[in-house]
Each structure stands twice: as C-alpha cells, then as structure tokens.
Steps between C-alpha positions, in 0.01 A plus 500: 500500500765291668541140401743245632597157380546177690741332259473139405799444274470203266767448239379258232681481172244463217744277311723284716784516249495801278273778623643758738162628623357424841166563683471737789189466713386728781220645700402869479320655796330848521423623847520146642257361244577299186512728199332431167564692184778592258835640614823609332799301623861581430757227574873549513810287575783637716835370616443611858215505755493880492627787281678458173363501143273239352671229297182410318142629527153474349149633542145378432141522613379215717151394586449433877212270614405485868854616588683236293707578192747321277784668311709345227856634512784445264842659570688287248810329649686733732758350742292371792779308675562770764127572536302790365223711649150557362320832561134565417327834460117494501324805358807713579551369854825307550464198723763440761711292561637356174483123468797272444458263201734217417365144459296490184713743300805301601343182358431682172847650487670162538342378171560813302809494282452867420558583869832321513380154604627186321151349486330527159131494449416283198124528504414142595781475751822650627869415452825591670795549273742682723695211653458232765197459728540360849235412757600453863858631459684777317529485125853659516755245387225245425606298188151367432240681296239406766595390847271411788624437850271363774510537875609197705240224484307655209493389140628761244207500265216316331336528157127424498266441205160671463331245726752553781694175451879529538679430171849591616616514861849590624560358850734609782686165473630615159258254332263578217151348450330512163135423451366521857586554863712198597823485701798497274829328614769734638669673210291281270203504266147357548280474193128417551368378166663402168837642404556569129794603292540577131680228300818697423590543868679253731424408856155333508358180363324596180275202469454136609280211391427143592397306193424139415761429234355214302307412188252740331212320672630541856717815492366781721597806701451414864572847637707804411569866583638782292678798660553686174187724483569584134392141417123449484489138379491189712763230494408219253642159438495277193569125544737349243541137614558316823732715718535785249300822479525859381419777756405855385558773764381787270823695557833522324728257685821574312757632744308367798591212737275206592510194722298189443435230758290175501222539753392148576588147392201329338524205742572726798845344542792680660696705247814401687475133395731419208235342288250783535706811440328743261683778320322791329625766263361776278629708213353777288315353208679633189171556314332695779389848396682749723656212693186458719516116523712240665523138386533283810553133571528259794720188475590212725858563598723700269430314172206271569157497352263798534232478766187710541477689827453850644793744488550841661661776285624825662590796286746757640 
C-alpha cells in the first residue's frame, strides 16, 4: 500500500519560554483518499536537505483521522540558526523532500541558557544577564544597560498599565511624560497628576498649607497638600492667641526649609503701604514630638502687635 503525505507544518511550542517541543500537523493520503487508522512515524533532524546522518531522531505511533494527524516532536535545543531539515518516515516509507525548520525552534533557543543564549528562564518570566540590550541600534559599545532608539518622527517607547493607559512615555523631542499621553516640553518633563517625594530628598516642595493664624476659636486650615506619601495625617492648626498659632504637618521638620507669607490683610489694604505691612515667621516648637509642629505669628511691621490673618507656609 502506497501512502503519501501533503504536509502542513505547524511549529507551536507547548511552553512559550521553557519547553523545546513543537507540534507537527499534516495530512496523510492513501490512493488519493484521506487515510484513517494508526501508523508508525519516525522523525529525524538533519543538517542538510539530503544525505548525512540524523542529528536527533524519534519514533512513535500516531492515530490518523480522516487524513489528519498531529505529532508532538521534541529534539531538545540543537543549533537552529543555520536551519535544520526534518525528515518523516511513515510505516517504513521515507517521505521526500525533507522540510526546512527554523522559526519556532529559534525562538525557543533564544531563551535557553543551556543552548548558549544569555536569556534565563525564571519560571514566571525571563531575564538577560549577559550585558547590554539595545533596540533599534547595535548594542556594541552601548554604555546603557537598556537603550532604545527610534526612527525619525517616532517616539522611542511607551509603558502602559493594564487598562492601556500610558504611564510613561518617551517622546522624540527628548521629553518625558509621566502619568498620561501629553506633550512634554523639548528636553523636559511633563507630569500629569500629583508629584511626590520622600521627606529626606531635596528638589520638590514637601508640603504647603494656608491657615488662619488666630485665636483657638477662629484658627483653621483653609487648604493644604502633602507630597510626602509616608505621612498619612492631615495638617492641623491650634490657635494660641490673636496672630499666633501652632501648625502640625505630621512630619519631622528638623533639617528642612520653610517659607511663611501673609496671605491677605484683614482690611484688604495694600501690603505696600507703610502702616499696613505684615510680617510672618515660624519656628519649630521646642516641645513638639519629632519636631512636627511650627509655632507661627503675624505682626504689624517688624515689632508691632500680633494680628490674626491667614498665612501660607511652604515646606521644602
């Protein structure tokens, strides 16, 4: 009985990262009709399209249904870079010609450290520990661990969250956008949303508050923000007497800088007039646990009487 095969080669790794097996699918015909039944298939891997000795081989019985069969093959991790050739023998009859296989085994080989690749399979992911990685240009001589170069007019890369919203976007104008897809200034930074920084670092405003600095009955926090995300408490104010108050920022203020400014004259007069100048100052209250509180006051002129009014305190 003569059988021939119309080959439909499908290389599908069972595990994208670790497994070296792939699926071979084909159609087996007998006298021009689809064959059904069990056959013995020997599969072998060669370096050339004809002749030579098999590099790897295997054999198994395969069930064929209406001419269609599927064969799971695993040759391990031979060097596929130059291309290898697959030969099938069905019930002792060798099928000709051999078939060139490259793509799927190459993908497996690139992630297999045992085959000489620098990529390491770590179960839940992969890592590259062999040097620098470059996208869009050669890695040779590249001083960065990861370097991405874009074509003219294209942005180098974007990082998206699970809902598809950009969280980090590098633009072709050398600008960086954080928190969305907005145009950053040339060679600059665009932040969409709040910016936070831990207290021990310099560069950003750590907190700011506008408070009514007055008696206990009228002292209040008008508004505030806190950029130190390690602090979970709100800013609070305690009125002492007219024009004097104690403001608690909930963070250690020793070693920090602050600026305090009167916000508005009670009568709405111009601060520039000599008889309406208001001066404000704050210092760390010496009994404050962990130096969280500032004692503040507002006076008329440099040494005049205290006056109750709003002040703005900025912590750097």
